[in-house]
C-alpha positions in Angstrom: -16.6 29.1 -101.7 -18.3 26.6 -99.4 -16.4 23.3 -99.7 -18.1 21.5 -96.7 -20.9 19.3 -97.7 -24.4 20.4 -96.6 -25.7 18.5 -93.4 -27.9 16.2 -95.4 -24.9 15.2 -97.6 -22.9 14.6 -94.4 -25.6 12.3 -93.1 -25.8 10.4 -96.4 -22.0 10.2 -96.6 -22.0 8.7 -93.1 -24.5 6.0 -93.9 -22.7 5.2 -97.2 -19.5 4.7 -95.3 -21.3 2.6 -92.6 -23.0 0.3 -95.2 -19.6 -0.4 -96.7 -18.2 -1.3 -93.2 -21.2 -2.7 -91.5 -20.0 -6.3 -91.3 -17.0 -5.3 -89.2 -19.2 -3.5 -86.7 -21.6 -6.5 -86.6 -18.8 -9.0 -86.0 -17.2 -6.8 -83.2 -14.6 -8.6 -81.2 -11.7 -7.4 -79.0 -9.1 -7.6 -81.9 -9.3 -4.3 -83.9 -12.1 -2.9 -81.8 -10.2 0.2 -81.0 -9.4 1.0 -84.6 -13.0 0.5 -85.6 -14.3 2.6 -82.9 -11.8 5.4 -83.7 -12.9 5.3 -87.4 -16.6 5.4 -86.5 -16.0 8.3 -84.0 -14.3 10.3 -86.8 -17.1 9.7 -89.2 -19.8 10.6 -86.7 -17.9 13.8 -85.8 -18.1 14.9 -89.5 -21.9 14.9 -88.9 -21.5 16.7 -85.5 -18.5 16.8 -83.2 -20.6 16.0 -80.1 -22.0 12.7 -81.4 -21.1 9.5 -79.7 -22.0 5.9 -80.0 -22.4 2.6 -78.1 -22.7 -0.9 -79.3 -24.4 -3.8 -77.4 -21.9 -6.5 -76.3 -24.0 -9.4 -77.3 -26.5 -10.0 -80.0 -30.2 -9.9 -79.2 -32.5 -11.8 -81.7 -29.5 -11.8 -84.1 -29.0 -8.1 -84.0 -26.4 -5.8 -82.5 -27.7 -2.7 -80.6 -26.2 0.5 -82.1 -26.9 3.6 -80.1 -26.3 7.1 -81.5 -26.1 9.7 -78.8 -25.7 13.5 -78.6 -23.5 12.8 -75.5 -25.8 15.0 -73.4 -25.3 18.1 -75.7 -28.8 19.4 -76.4 -27.5 21.4 -79.5 -26.6 18.0 -81.1 -30.1 16.4 -80.5 -31.4 17.5 -83.9 -28.4 15.7 -85.6 -29.1 12.6 -83.8 -32.7 12.6 -84.9 -31.7 13.4 -88.5 -29.0 10.8 -88.6 -31.3 8.0 -87.1 -34.3 9.2 -89.2 -32.3 8.9 -92.5 -30.7 5.5 -91.7 -30.9 2.9 -94.4 -32.4 -0.6 -93.5 -29.8 -2.2 -91.3 -31.1 -5.8 -90.9 -28.3 -6.8 -88.4 -28.6 -3.8 -86.2 -31.1 -2.3 -83.8 -30.5 1.3 -84.3 -31.5 3.6 -81.4 -31.4 7.3 -81.1 -30.2 8.6 -77.7 -29.3 6.6 -74.6 -32.4 4.9 -73.3 -33.6 4.5 -69.7 -32.9 1.1 -68.0 -34.9 -0.6 -65.3 -32.0 -2.5 -63.8 -29.7 -0.7 -61.5 -26.5 0.6 -63.0 -23.3 2.0 -61.7 -20.9 4.6 -63.1 -17.3 4.8 -62.5 -15.8 8.2 -63.3 -12.3 9.1 -62.4 -11.8 8.1 -58.8 -15.5 7.7 -57.9 -18.2 5.2 -58.5 -21.9 6.0 -58.2 -24.8 3.6 -57.9 -28.5 4.3 -57.9 -28.4 4.0 -54.1 -26.0 7.0 -53.8 -28.2 9.5 -55.5 -31.6 11.1 -54.3 -33.6 13.9 -55.5 -36.3 16.5 -55.0 -38.1 18.3 -57.8 -40.3 21.2 -58.8 -42.4 21.3 -62.0 -42.0 24.5 -63.9 -44.4 24.5 -67.0 -43.1 21.7 -69.2 -39.8 21.2 -67.4 -38.8 19.6 -64.1 -36.2 21.3 -62.0 -34.1 19.0 -59.8 -32.0 19.1 -56.7 -29.7 16.1 -56.7 -28.4 14.8 -53.4 -25.2 12.7 -53.7 -23.5 10.6 -51.0 -19.8 11.7 -50.7 -20.3 14.9 -52.8 -17.9 17.7 -51.8 -16.6 20.9 -53.6 -13.3 19.1 -54.2 -14.9 16.3 -56.1 -17.9 17.9 -57.6 -16.8 17.8 -61.2 -16.4 14.0 -61.2 -19.7 13.5 -59.3 -21.7 15.9 -61.5 -20.3 14.1 -64.7 -21.1 10.7 -63.2 -24.6 11.9 -62.2 -25.5 13.0 -65.7 -24.5 9.5 -67.0 -26.6 7.9 -64.2 -29.6 10.3 -65.1 -29.3 9.1 -68.7 -29.7 5.5 -67.6 -32.6 6.3 -65.2 -34.8 8.5 -67.5 -33.0 8.4 -70.9 -30.8 11.0 -72.6 -33.6 12.8 -74.4 -35.7 13.4 -71.2 -32.5 14.7 -69.4 -31.8 17.1 -72.3 -35.3 18.3 -73.1 -37.5 17.8 -70.0 -35.1 18.7 -67.2 -34.7 22.4 -66.5 -32.2 23.5 -63.8 -30.3 21.0 -61.7 -28.7 21.8 -58.4 -26.2 19.4 -57.0 -25.5 19.0 -53.3 -24.3 16.6 -50.6 -26.6 13.9 -49.3 -26.8 14.2 -45.5 -30.0 12.2 -44.7 -32.2 15.1 -45.7 -35.9 14.4 -45.1 -38.4 14.1 -48.0 -35.8 13.1 -50.6 -36.6 10.4 -53.0 -34.4 7.6 -54.5 -33.2 8.4 -58.0 -35.0 5.3 -59.4 -38.4 7.1 -58.6 -37.5 9.8 -61.1 -38.7 7.4 -63.8 -42.3 7.9 -62.6 -42.2 11.6 -63.6 -41.6 10.7 -67.2 
């Protein structure tokens, strides 16, 4: 007996729950935020365990930005598309699928490291519809590679957007930046997309 709801029902159930609780998420403040975020995470994970979310800190034109992300997991992209595509009208929210690229410089703190756009460079090769990258990172070593790679993916999402990272980037090689010739600042990656 299949007791789990079909995916469409999980999506409808999520939006039914969100509609019932939307005012609390629109009015976000520091009191009760952790509880609200924990509840939202549990509900999103019923749709797909990889889904993540972000809310804009301040209102823009009377709306709060609500980003639904696959958290970089390509296998969850279809669920983000379905969830956002089946959203009800949310007058107080600007609903966005996937982390979007930003033009302003951004830094990422991850574990004991912090990366800025000025710390990362790249070279690339185009391979059919994908772009293969070599990422050069200041301070990158074998000992800290896990933290640097994780932080680099977050930074890539801010430079070219989560969807492009997941669907348009092929292979990525990470290495230390040692003033190599012919590398380009990570900001210039936007021009490829």
